[in-house]
Each structure stands twice: as C-alpha cells, then as structure tokens.
C-alpha positions in Angstrom: -16.9 13.7 43.3 -15.6 15.3 40.2 -16.6 13.8 36.9 -13.8 11.8 35.1 -12.4 13.9 32.3 -12.9 12.8 28.8 -9.7 12.3 26.8 -8.8 15.5 25.0 -9.7 15.4 21.3 -6.7 15.3 19.1 -5.7 14.6 15.5 -4.2 11.3 16.6 -7.5 10.2 18.2 -9.5 11.2 15.2 -7.2 9.4 12.8 -7.2 6.3 14.9 -11.0 6.2 15.0 -11.1 6.8 11.3 -8.7 4.0 10.6 -10.8 1.6 12.6 -13.9 2.7 10.7 -12.3 2.4 7.3 -10.9 -1.0 8.1 -14.3 -2.3 9.3 -16.7 -0.6 6.8 -14.7 1.1 4.0 -14.1 4.6 3.0 -17.7 5.5 2.5 -18.5 4.9 6.2 -16.3 7.8 7.2 -18.3 10.9 8.2 -18.0 13.6 10.8 -21.1 12.2 12.4 -19.8 8.6 12.7 -16.4 9.8 13.9 -17.9 12.2 16.5 -20.2 9.4 17.8 -17.2 7.0 18.1 -15.2 9.6 19.9 -18.0 10.8 22.2 -17.8 14.4 21.0 -19.9 16.8 18.9 -19.4 16.8 15.2 -18.3 20.4 14.9 -15.4 19.8 17.3 -13.7 17.7 14.6 -13.3 20.8 12.5 -10.8 22.2 14.9 -8.4 19.6 13.6 -9.6 18.7 10.1 -11.4 21.0 7.7 -12.8 18.3 5.4 -13.4 14.5 5.2 -10.8 14.3 2.5 -8.2 15.7 5.0 -9.1 13.0 7.4 -8.8 10.3 4.7 -5.4 11.7 3.7 -4.3 11.4 7.3 -5.5 7.8 7.4 -3.6 7.0 4.3 -0.5 8.6 5.6 -0.7 6.5 8.7 -0.5 3.4 6.5 2.4 4.9 4.5 4.3 5.6 7.7 4.3 1.9 8.4 6.4 1.1 5.3 10.0 0.3 6.0 12.4 2.7 4.2 15.6 1.7 6.0 16.9 -0.1 2.9 17.3 3.2 1.1 19.2 4.9 3.9 22.8 5.9 3.4 25.1 3.1 4.7 22.5 0.3 4.3 24.4 -2.6 2.6 21.6 -3.8 0.4 21.9 -3.2 -3.4 19.1 -1.5 -5.3 17.5 -4.8 -6.4 17.4 -6.2 -2.8 16.2 -2.8 -1.5 13.3 -2.7 -3.9 12.4 -6.3 -3.1 12.4 -5.7 0.7 10.6 -2.4 0.3 7.9 -3.9 -1.9 7.1 -6.6 0.7 7.0 -4.1 3.5 4.6 -1.9 1.5 2.4 -4.8 0.6 2.3 -5.9 4.2 1.1 -2.5 5.3 -1.6 -2.5 2.6 -2.7 -6.0 3.5 -3.6 -4.8 7.0 -5.6 -1.9 5.6 -6.8 -2.8 2.0 -9.7 -0.3 2.1 -7.2 2.6 2.1 -5.7 1.7 -1.2 -8.0 4.0 -3.3 -6.8 7.0 -1.3 -3.2 6.0 -1.7 -3.7 5.4 -5.4 -4.3 9.2 -5.8 -0.6 9.8 -5.1 1.2 11.3 -2.1 -0.2 14.9 -2.7 0.8 16.8 0.5 1.0 13.8 2.8 4.4 13.8 4.6 4.8 10.0 5.0 3.8 9.5 1.4 6.3 12.1 0.2 9.0 10.6 2.3 8.3 7.2 0.7 8.6 8.6 -2.8 11.7 10.6 -1.9 13.4 7.5 -0.4 12.7 5.3 -3.5 13.8 7.9 -5.9 16.9 8.8 -3.9 17.8 5.1 -3.5 17.6 4.5 -7.3 19.6 7.5 -8.3 22.2 6.8 -5.7 22.6 3.3 -7.2 23.3 4.8 -10.6 19.9 4.9 -12.3 19.2 8.1 -14.3 16.6 10.4 -12.7 14.0 9.8 -15.5 14.3 6.1 -15.1 14.3 6.2 -11.3 11.0 8.1 -11.6 9.6 5.4 -13.9 10.8 2.7 -11.5 9.0 4.3 -8.6 5.8 4.6 -10.6 6.1 1.0 -11.9 6.6 -0.4 -8.4 3.7 1.6 -7.0 1.3 0.4 -9.7 2.3 -3.2 -9.0 2.1 -3.0 -5.2 -1.1 -1.1 -5.1 -2.7 -3.3 -7.7 -1.8 -6.4 -5.7 -3.6 -5.0 -2.7 -6.9 -4.1 -4.5 -8.3 -7.6 -4.1 -7.5 -11.3 -3.9 -7.3 -13.2 -7.2 -7.8 -16.5 -5.5 -10.6 -15.1 -3.3 -12.6 -14.2 -6.3 -13.4 -17.9 -7.1 -16.2 -19.6 -5.3 -15.5 -22.9 -3.6 -18.4 -24.6 -5.3 -17.2 -27.2 -7.8 -20.6 -27.1 -9.6 -19.9 -23.5 -10.7 -17.2 -24.6 -13.1 -19.0 -26.8 -15.6 -16.2 -28.5 -17.7 -18.4 -27.9 -20.8 -18.2 -24.2 -20.4 -14.8 -23.9 -18.5 -12.6 -26.8 -19.5 -9.6 -25.4 -17.8 -11.1 -24.5 -14.4 -11.6 -27.9 -13.0 -9.6 -27.0 -9.9 -10.8 -23.4 -9.5 -13.0 -24.3 -6.6 -9.9 -25.0 -4.5 -8.4 -21.5 -5.0 -10.3 -19.9 -2.2 -9.0 -22.2 0.5 -5.5 -21.6 -0.9 -5.9 -17.9 -1.1 -2.8 -16.9 0.9 -0.5 -19.3 -0.9 -1.8 -18.3 -4.4 -1.8 -14.5 -3.8 1.6 -14.4 -2.1 3.0 -16.7 -4.7 1.6 -14.4 -7.5 3.1 -11.3 -5.8 6.5 -12.9 -5.5 6.4 -14.2 -9.1 5.5 -10.8 -10.5 8.0 -9.0 -8.3 10.8 -11.3 -9.4 9.9 -10.8 -13.0 9.9 -7.0 -12.6 13.3 -7.0 -10.9 14.8 -9.4 -13.4 13.7 -7.1 -16.2 15.1 -4.0 -14.4 18.4 -5.8 -13.8 18.8 -6.4 -17.5 18.1 -2.8 -18.2 20.6 -1.8 -15.5 23.3 -4.0 -17.0 22.8 -2.5 -20.4 22.9 1.0 -18.8 26.2 0.3 -17.0 27.7 -1.2 -20.1 26.9 1.9 -22.1 28.3 4.3 -19.5 31.8 5.7 -19.8 32.8 3.9 -16.6 31.4 0.6 -17.9 
C-alpha cells in the first residue's frame, strides 16, 4: 500500500501553527524548530515560505487584523462616524481578546502587513469621508489604536489577588474590596473599556461640533 501523503506545507499551515503556539506560549516560543516539529517537516523547508521569524510573526499579526470588522467604514453603510468608531473598536478589541499575546507585534504598526494597512486605510477613509480634516483623522486613528491595544495588554481586575489579607487597611485604606476584583474580571474590564471609549467619543464629538460650526457650511 502507498504511504498516506503528508499535507503539503503552505503559508497558511505555517501561520495557523504559529498562531496556536503564540496563543499557548507567547511570542518567544515561536521558532523554526518548534514550528517544524508541530508541522512534521524539516526546519529548512519553512524558509521556502518565510525568510525570517519576524515575517512569520507579521503574518500571525495580520491574521488577527483580518478578523476586525471594517464594514462600518464602507460606502453606503448607514452608521455615522461616532457609531462606526464604537463598533469598530469593539470588533478590534474582541479580536485581540482572543489573541492577546500578539499585541506587541501589532503595536509596532502595520508596516507592510496587508490586513493591517487595510484597517488603517478604512479608519482614515471613514473619518475624512465624515468631514474630519486629514490631519485630525490621522490623530483619531492613532488615538483609537493606542486605546484599543492598551486595553488588550493585560487585565486591570486580573492584576489583583483574591486574598483579602493582602490588602491591610492600615496600608491600603481604600482597597478593602480589591480581593473581589479578580472574580469580577470580565465585568470590570469590559466596563472600563466601554467607559473609556464613551469618554473618547464624547470628546471627539465636541471637537467635531466645533469644527462644523467653524466651517463655511456650518
């Protein structure tokens, strides 16, 4: 009988294996040796598809970026700029929540990553189409990116231990309930994200009102 064929090595298979490794063990776990072992191939065969480890990590990051919904910025979508930013921010955060270990790569910027560049293009295009000047649209894209990526770096609530004895009222008079934060992690972190997002959008709305009022058409 003929031996069963091994699945052909491809960029998609390599990236899928790298995503699993990053999710499970972090960025430092990724190496050609580990990936080759996971894929059942020799290490050098990976270089037919990726020249360096950084190229693999860029592809992993772009896989995450590709999951972000950009439909709110498409021509004909009825959402206004504020609603579009709100919905996009939640979609972006959801994608990062599933792959938090990828955030340091995404924080470097889109560089040459196609999905990352499409994301930046969509946000900038959506803001300028809504009437924001190009310079301010660029700042809005940067601001939102800082906020969303920062929210995905780690859990605020998860950083507190669930041991009441760790918060001596003599030393920390205002942390009497801090030991409860860990068990309410999702509620606290999601509430903080929504609070911050609303504050950002409220501030931008005031700027936009002033901008429209100063325009010749206003």
